[in-house]
N, C-alpha and C positions, 0 to 999 in steps of 0.2 A: 244868641242863637235865635233865628228867625222862626216862626211856626212850621213853613216851609221845610226849613233846612232840621229842625227835627222830625219832622215827618220822615224825610228822606233817610236820615241815621236812623230812624227804627225800622223803617220797612223795607229797605236795600237788601240785607240778609236775606229776608225769605222771598223777595223776589228771585235773587241769584242763587239761593237752593231750590229754587224750581225749575232755571234753566234759563233764565233770562234776564235782562238789562231794563233797571230802572232809569231811563233815559232824562224823564224831568216830573217835579211837584209844583202844582201852581194852587194857591188857595185865594178864594175869594169869599169876602166878608160882608154879603150884601143884608146891613140891619142884623140880626140877631141869630142869623143861620151863615154858615159854612158851606161852601164846596169846593171842594178837595177832589184834584182833577191829577192821577197818577199816570202817566205815560207808560209803557210797558214794550220793550222790544224785545225779538228773540233773533236768531242767526236765520228761522224762516217765520213770515207771516204767521200769527197767533191765530189760533183756529175759538171759534167761540165758546169750547170747552175749557179750554186753557187760560182765556179770559177771568170766565167765570172760578175757575180755580184760585187764581191769583187775587181775583179780586174778593173773594171769601177771605183768605188770609189775611190781605190789607186790612179789611174792614175788621176783622177780630182783634188786631193790634192795636188797632185806633181807638175802639171799643173799650177797651183797658188801659191804654193811655193816661197816665194822670195829667200830662200837660194838654190834653185836647179839653178839659174841664166839663163844664154839663152843657156847652155850647151844642145844638143840633147841626149836623153836617149831613150831605148829600156825597158818597164817593162815587166818582166816576172812574175807571178804569180803561183807558182807549192805548192804542197803537199810534205811531206817529202818522202824522199826513204825509201824504206824497210831497209835500210841499218842503219836509223838512229838510234843510241841508244838511250836504253829508260832510261831517267833520272830525268823525273817527275813520280808523282804518277799518274797523268791521261794519259800518255804512257803504263803504265803499265795497267791501268783499261782497256783502247783501246782494250789491244790484251789480256785481259782475254781470256783463251781455245787456245791461240798460244801457238806454240812449241816456245822455245828462248835459246838461249846459253848466258850462263853468266861466266863472267871471274872473278873471285874473285881476293881482293887486294895481297892473299898469292898465285896469278896465277894456283889455282885450275879451273877446267872447269867442267860445270854443263849443260848438255841440259835436258830441260824438258818442259813440259807442264805448264802453269800457272794455278793455279785451285784457289787460294785465294791471297787476295793482303788484306795488314793491313796497319798499320799507318807506322809501323817500319821494317816490311819484308813481305816476298813474299812466298808462299809455291810453289814449283815445284813439277810435278810427271814425274819422268823420266822412259822410259820404257828400262828395262834390258832383252833381250831375253824372252821378252812375261811376264816377271814381274815388277812389279811396286817399285819403292821406291820413299819415301818421304823425299824431301830435304826444311828446312826451312832456306833462305838465307836473312839477315838482312841486307837492302840497304845500311846500311853504310859499307858493306864487299863486295860492289861491285863494280868491277874496270869497268866492260863495260859490256853490255846486249844488245842483237840484236835478232831481230825475225828473227826465221830461215825459208824458204822458203821449203813449202812444197805441191808439184805436185801432190799428189795422194792424198789427204787426204780425208776420207770418213767421211762425214755428216757435220750438220751448224758448225761453229764459232760462 
């Protein structure tokens, strides 16, 4: 089992008990020092107090883990970036009403706003020159989907 897998197995229960999701763990070992990055997400964006709290919990676990040996490490706890692909149902749910770019398995691209999320598909509304076009996209057909950044969005998400 790799070090990142051991860390995931150790910290995932504590992250989940705090009400969050452990998205990924990265371990870099430049020289005699490790940089451990834990990517944590929630149903809503995490605030600084939440990140601090879960970071403290993870740090305590890593400090006492035998598999960490005596190698010094730096712990980074962060949330996923805006460029994170939407791969799980909860990623889509969290971004309801957001504008996304979907690249389908056949190479076609659809830019639209998420309006409905079902078990097997998502419905997007694409605005083409002031006219709306609805797209029903099966999750099985999605090669990659990412949130598009909107700087001038009016109204609440």
